[in-house]
N, C-alpha and C positions, 0 to 999 in steps of 0.2 A: 504494500500500500504506500503510494508516494506521499501521503500526508505525514508530516514530521512533528508538528507542534501547533499550539494555538498562540496567536500574537495579539496583543492589545492594539486596537486601531488608533489609540490616542498616544500612549507612552511607549509602545512597542515592546513592553515586557513580554517574555515568552513563557509558556506553560506547557506541561505535558498534555497529551491527547486524552484528557479525562473529562467527565461531565462537570465542567466549570462554567458558571454563568457569566461572570464579569471579572475584570481585572481587580485584584485585591489591592493594588497600589492606587489606582485613580478611578476605579469603577467604570472604566471604559469597556466597550464591547470587544469581544474576542473573535478573531477570524482564523480559520485554518491556514497553515503555511504548508506549501508543497515543494517537493524536490523536483524542480522543473527539468533538470537533466534526466532524472529517472522517468518523468512523464514523456519527455521527447523520445526516450528509448522505447517505452512501452506502447504509447498511444499512436495508433495509425487508423486511417479510415477503415482499412480491412479488418482490423481487430474489433473496432466498434461494430461494424456491420455483421460480424460473425457472432456478436454477443446476443444475449436473450432479448426478447421483445418487451423490454421494460426499462426503467431508469437504470437498472443494474448493468446495461451495456456500457455505461459511462463510469463504472466503478473506479477506474484508475484516475478519475477526475473528482472523486468524492472523498470525504475525510473518514470513511469507515469502510471496512471490508464488507462485501455483500454477504447476506445470510446464506448459510449452507442450504437451507430449504426456503425457497422464495414463495411464501404464502401471499396470495392476493397482491401480486406486484403491480404497481401503478406505472404510468408512462406509455410512451409510443402512442399517444392520442392523435386523432386525425388532424391534418392540416388541409383545409379544403378551400377552394376558391369561392368567392362570392361575387360573381359578375354583375348581378342585378343591383346589389347594394353599391358596388363600385361605380356603376354608371350613374346611380342616383346621387352619389356624393361627388363625382368628378375625379375619381381616382383611376389610374391606369390599371392597376392590378391589386386586388384586395384578397387577402387570405385570412381565414378564421382558424385560430388554434383552439380546438374543441377539447378543453380539459374537463368538460362535462362527461367525457367517456371514461374517466377514472372510476375506480370502484365505488366511491361515495359521491361521485359527480362533481368534484371540484379539484382544483390544483393542490389542495391541502394534502391529498393522499401522497404526493411526492415528498413533501417535507417531513411528514410523519413517518414514512417508511425509513428515511435516513436516520431520524432521531431515535426511532424504536430499535433499529439495528445496533446503535451505540448503547442504548439502555440495556439491551439484552446481553451485550458483551460484558457489562458490569453487573449482571445478575439481577436486574430489576424485575419486580413482580407486579408493579402497578404503574400504569401509564396515565398521566394527568395533563390537564391544560386549562387555561382560561380561553373563552371562545365567544365569537359573535355568531356561531352556528356551524359553518363549514368545517372548522377545525375540530369541533366537538364530534361531528359525524365521522371524520377521518380517524381520530384517536379511538373512539369507541369501536369502530370496525376493525382497526389494526389490532387492538387489544384482544378482541374476540378471535381474530384469525390466528394470533400467536399464543392464545391461552393465558393471557394476562388479565389482571383486574384493570378497570378504568374508572377515573374520577374526572368529572367535568364541572367547571364553574362557569356559569353564564348568566347574563341578565335575565331576571324573572319575566320580563315582558318580551323576550325573544319570540320570533315567529314560531307558532305552535308546530308547524310542519318540520322545522329544523330540530325542535326538541324531540318530536316523535321519531324522526329519522336517526337520532342518537340513542334514544331510550330502547329501541328494538334490539340493540346489541347487548343490553344488560349492564350498562355502567351505573355508577352512583352519580346522580346529577344534583348539584347544589345550585338552586335558582336564587341568585343574589338580588336583593332589593337595591339595585343600583345600576350604574353603567358598566360598559366593558372595562373602562379604566379602573373602576372599583374592583372588578374581578381580577384584573391583572395585578393590582396591588396585593390582593389577598394571596395570589399564587406565590408571589415573592416572599411574603411573610410566612406562608405555610412551608415553603421549601426549606426553611431552617428548622422546622419542627417535626416533619414527617418524612418517611423514606420513599415517598412517591417520586417518580421520574417525570418532572414537568417538562414537556417538550419545548415550551417557549420560555423556560427559565434556565435551569442548569444545562439543558441540551440545545439551547438556542443556536450555538455556533454550528452544530451539525444539522439541525433542523433547517436553518436558513440556506445552507448549501444545496439542499434538494431542489430549490427553485432554479438553479443553474441548468438543470436538465431541460427546462423549457427552451432555453436558448440553443442548447445542443441539438435538440430534436428539430427545431425550426430550420437550422442550417442543413442538417442531414436531409430533411424532407424536401428542401428546396434544391436538392441535387448538389449539396456542398457549396451553396452560395449564400451570401449574406443579404438579408432584405435591406431596403433603404430606410424604412421606418418601422418601429414597433410601438403600438399604442397599448398601454397597460394601466390597470388601476393602482392606486396608492392607498394603502391603509396604514400598516406599521412602517411601510417603506422597504421592508426586507426583500420581498419578491422582486420589486422594481430594481433595486440595486444589484441583486444577484443575476438578473437578466444581463445587465451590463458586464458583470464579471464572467458570465458564461460565454458571451460573444468574444470577450477579451481573451479568455483561455484558448479558444479555438484559433484565434489569430496568432497569438504568441507561440502556440505549438505548431504552427505551419499547416494546420488542417484545412484552413480556408484563407483566401486572400481578399483584400479589399478594405474599404473604410467601414468602421464600426457603424451599426445602425443608429439613427437618431431615435432617442427614446422620448416619447410623448406620454406624460403622466395624466391621470384622470382622478379628480376628486369631486365629491358631491358638494353642492352649495352649503349644505348643513353641517359639513365636517371637512374643512379644506385648509388645515393649518400649513401643510407643506406648500400648496399652491400660493398661499398668501405670503409665506416667507420668501419664496423665489421672486414673486412679483415686487416685493418691498425691499429685497436685498438684505433682509435681516435674519434673525434667528427664528426657528420654529417655536411658536408659542402655543401651549396647550389650549384647547377649546372644549366646550361642552357640546358633544354631538347632538344635532337635531335634524336627522335625515332619515328618509325612508330606506336608504341604502345601508341597511344594518350591517352587512358584511364588511363595509368600509368605515364603520363608525368607531374609529379609534382616535380620540381627541388628543392623546399624547403619544405620537408615533415614535417608537424607539429608534428607528432608522430614518426619521424624517429629514435630518440635516444632510445625510449622505444621499438620500433620494433627490433632494433639491439640487445638490451639487452634480448629480449624475444626469439629470433631465435636460433635454434640449428645450423643452417647454412643458408646462403643466396647465391644463385647462379645467375650469370649474363648470360642472354641468348643473344648471338650475334644477331645483327640486321638481318643478312642475313639468319638466321635460323627460324625467326618468321613465315614467310609465309609457309615454309615447315612444321612447327609444326601444323599450322592450318589444313593443308591437312592431316597430319598423324593422328591427332585426329579424323577428319571426316572419313577417310578411314578405320580406325580400330574400331571405336565405333558408327558411324552414328551420331555423335554430331558435329555440326558446331559452333565452338566458335569464338569469336573475338580475337583480339591480346593479351588481358590479359591472357586468358587461354593458348594461344600458348606460351607466355613467361613462364607461370607456368609449362607447360609441358616440356619446355626446362630445367627448374630448376630440375624437377624430373629426367630427363635423366642424367643431370650432377651429381646429388646426387647418382644415381645408379652407374655411372662410378667411382665416388670417393669412393665407398664402404660404404657410409653413410646409404644406404637403401639396404637391402638384400632380399634373397629369402624367408625368414620367416616373413617378415613384411606385415601387413595389412595397406594399404596406401589409403588415401583419397585425391583426387585432386579436387580443387575448379574450377568449370566452372562458372565464375562470369558474363559473358556477351555473347550475341548472335552474331554469325558471320554475320547475316543478317544486322547488323548495320555497318559493314565494308566490304561489298562484293567486292569492287573494288580491294582489295589486292589479291584476287584469281581469278580475272576476266580472266586472261590469261589461266586458266584451262578449259575455255569453248571452246571446239573444236569439234563441232558436225559434223557428217557425213551427208551431204546434199544428199537427194535422191528424186526421183520422187515417187508419191503415188502408188507404184507397189512393191508387195512382192518379185518378182523375182529380182528386183534391190537390195533389202536388202540382199537377199541370195547370190547375186554376190559378195557383199563386204565380205561375210563370206567364200568365196571360192567355193560357189555353192554346197558344199557337205553336209551341215548341215541340219538335219531333226529333 
């Protein structure tokens, strides 16, 4: 395994590859360090293509050895063209990365698989997290697949569909009377008191690296070519920054040539601290989320500063456009995304209007979560025509002249 250590992003203190949450000297975030020479020796296109049809085909680029038995492996999700939506937006070539095809229908399955592999190497028996929904689903399912216990902390007013989609796997769910940021604070406090493996606390350095596989797959699926633009949502900022790292890894290892893609970030109007920081040229200031995009409702994003530094631009999608964007995506592509892809589509539309994305660009839009997790938002679009079981009655609704 080419990973050699963890290094503080702030003071550069190095640590062994253990489940360590933050730097003990300055409390900065920790990132894995890799032996690039070893990776250059090991990693080739041919080796990747010969690997399993999952994120573990990129094991040489991850900070944990792949599990001996790969239960419920995520990754290798479809990358499909969206020509009708591209024409509607004025984009030459638009691709959708459908992470709805992962086991629990979101990109979170990637990060949890990596975190869980590390937890199991250290003898963990309980996998835990704080979550706005998708991570809860992924942790509960991963624990069930691996024979572990699971503990979830989430806001009590979370969408019922996401709670049920977690409960079915048998975890212990603590419904917290508060926001996601309250849940996140509780997980940090509990991490000092219990022996649960919190994927987004002690295991965060490993968890975050799982998002790089999105970039790896996009390049491979485009025939080992880089896109011009990738549009992605920003919540904690972790996935967004690791996309950049993934594309950088492939370029530095000589697996692909060309300019790194421009990364366009997306935040909802009711929770946009990173977008505002970039626009104002200042620090990311915590906010109290007030958005229907619950999967993006992180008011104090851990990797917000790095996301702002990584982005070519970040656009804010108005709250009253989110549901319409869910419908637009569905009606033009056949893909039913949740609120996060709708916010992302809003950012793409805004970037096109601003002239940041043109007719010559190859664009990838991330569809990170499934609309079946938040169906209530579009329930008013259900307006069936009630008829008797008689074909003539249906023909009457068509004017009677259709054959």
